[in-house]
C-alpha positions in Angstrom: 26.1 115.9 -63.0 24.6 116.1 -59.6 22.6 113.0 -59.7 25.9 110.9 -60.7 27.9 112.7 -57.9 25.1 111.6 -55.6 25.0 108.3 -56.7 29.0 108.3 -56.4 29.0 109.4 -53.0 26.5 106.8 -52.1 28.3 104.0 -53.6 31.3 104.7 -51.9 29.5 105.2 -48.4 28.1 101.7 -49.1 31.4 99.9 -50.0 33.4 101.9 -47.0 30.4 100.5 -44.6 30.5 97.3 -46.3 34.3 97.0 -45.4 34.3 98.3 -42.2 31.4 95.5 -41.2 33.1 93.0 -43.1 36.4 92.3 -40.6 33.6 91.7 -37.9 31.9 89.3 -39.9 34.8 87.5 -40.7 36.3 87.5 -36.6 32.9 86.7 -35.5 32.9 83.2 -38.2 36.9 82.7 -36.9 35.4 82.7 -33.4 32.9 80.3 -34.2 35.0 78.2 -35.9 37.5 78.1 -32.5 34.3 77.8 -30.7 33.2 74.3 -32.3 36.8 73.1 -32.2 36.7 73.9 -28.4 33.4 71.8 -28.3 34.7 69.3 -29.9 37.8 68.7 -27.9 35.3 69.5 -24.8 32.8 66.4 -26.3 35.9 64.1 -26.7 37.4 64.8 -23.4 34.1 64.3 -21.7 33.6 60.9 -23.6 37.1 59.5 -22.5 36.3 60.6 -19.0 33.1 58.7 -18.8 34.9 55.9 -20.5 37.5 56.1 -17.5 34.7 56.3 -15.0 33.1 53.2 -16.2 36.2 51.1 -16.5 36.9 52.7 -12.6 33.6 51.1 -11.5 34.1 47.7 -13.5 37.6 47.4 -11.2 35.9 48.6 -8.2 33.4 45.9 -8.5 35.9 43.3 -9.8 37.8 43.9 -6.3 34.8 44.3 -4.4 33.9 40.9 -5.3 37.6 39.8 -5.0 37.3 41.0 -1.3 34.4 38.9 -0.6 35.9 35.8 -1.7 38.8 36.3 0.5 36.7 37.2 3.6 34.6 34.3 3.3 38.0 32.4 3.0 39.5 34.2 6.1 36.0 33.3 7.9 36.4 29.5 6.9 40.1 29.5 8.3 39.4 31.0 11.8 36.3 28.6 12.3 38.1 25.4 10.9 41.2 26.4 12.9 39.1 27.8 16.0 40.7 31.1 16.5 39.0 32.9 18.8 41.7 35.9 19.8 43.6 38.3 17.6 46.8 37.1 18.6 46.0 33.7 17.6 44.8 35.4 14.2 47.8 36.9 13.1 50.1 33.8 14.2 48.0 31.7 11.8 49.8 32.2 8.6 46.8 31.9 5.9 44.8 34.1 8.1 47.2 36.9 8.5 48.1 36.9 4.8 44.2 37.1 4.1 43.7 40.1 6.7 46.7 41.8 4.5 45.3 41.3 1.5 42.0 42.4 2.8 43.4 45.7 3.6 45.4 46.3 0.3 42.2 45.8 -1.8 40.0 47.7 0.5 42.7 50.7 0.2 42.5 50.1 -3.7 38.5 50.1 -3.8 38.6 53.2 -1.5 41.0 54.9 -4.2 38.7 53.3 -7.0 35.7 55.2 -5.7 37.5 58.6 -5.0 38.6 58.1 -8.8 34.8 57.3 -10.0 33.9 60.7 -7.9 36.7 63.0 -9.4 35.7 61.4 -13.0 31.8 62.0 -12.3 32.8 65.5 -11.3 35.1 66.2 -14.3 32.1 65.2 -16.6 29.7 67.4 -14.9 32.1 70.2 -15.5 33.2 69.3 -19.1 29.5 69.2 -19.6 28.6 72.4 -18.1 31.7 74.1 -20.1 30.4 72.2 -23.4 26.9 73.7 -22.6 28.2 77.5 -22.2 30.5 77.2 -25.5 27.4 76.2 -27.2 25.0 79.1 -26.0 27.9 81.3 -26.7 28.1 79.8 -29.9 24.4 80.4 -30.8 25.1 84.1 -30.2 28.4 84.6 -31.7 27.7 87.6 -34.0 26.6 89.6 -30.7 29.3 88.8 -28.6 32.6 90.6 -27.8 35.5 88.9 -29.3 37.2 89.2 -26.0 34.3 87.0 -24.2 34.6 84.2 -26.6 38.6 84.6 -26.2 37.8 84.1 -22.3 35.9 81.0 -22.9 38.1 79.2 -25.1 41.1 80.2 -22.6 39.0 78.8 -19.6 38.4 75.5 -21.6 42.0 75.2 -22.7 43.3 75.3 -19.1 40.4 72.7 -17.9 41.2 70.3 -21.1 44.6 70.4 -20.2 44.0 69.8 -16.7 41.8 66.7 -17.4 43.6 65.3 -20.8 46.0 63.1 -18.4 43.4 61.5 -16.3 41.3 60.8 -19.5 44.1 58.4 -21.1 44.4 55.8 -18.5 43.3 55.2 -14.8 46.4 55.9 -12.4 46.4 54.4 -9.0 49.7 54.9 -7.3 50.3 52.1 -4.6 52.5 54.1 -2.7 50.0 56.8 -1.8 47.3 54.1 -0.8 46.3 54.0 2.8 46.7 50.4 3.7 44.8 49.3 7.2 46.7 47.3 9.9 46.2 43.5 9.7 44.7 43.9 13.2 41.9 46.4 12.4 41.1 44.0 9.3 40.8 41.0 12.3 38.5 43.5 14.3 36.4 44.6 11.2 36.0 40.9 9.9 34.9 39.4 13.5 32.6 42.2 13.6 31.1 41.8 10.1 30.8 37.9 10.4 
């Protein structure tokens, strides 16, 4: 009877140990799935931010081309009308309009340049976060649940911060700094 009792106790011990280990395996699998979902969210947002960066670059380039065309037009007007002073330039309606338009376009170009930098920084940050999640996923079975929860929480905060910017490029005209026509005249005269 003793061998049977020994086997019975051994079997019970194995079952108890398996039950003790099993929840951690299930938890690790759940954590791994959460990490995979977070990584998918990061990858999607990173792709959207990269597209916004490309879009902003295209808009900035188009605005730069438009600015050069207006500068050419303004120079032609100033030469044809033989305008030499700032006062004369500001009295000429066409030249004044060109100067004001140049200032506005320049303000938009500066804002788009800033946006491109913001998108580049967001992509870098998201790439780093993705790599960190990928590294943690590779070793998820040895990580504590708290570390994974902290990473997922951090990722969600970062994602929530970038999501509005990923949908569309938003430039608020009332927040642009538009130079005075006089300053644009001086820049145009020195640029020739």
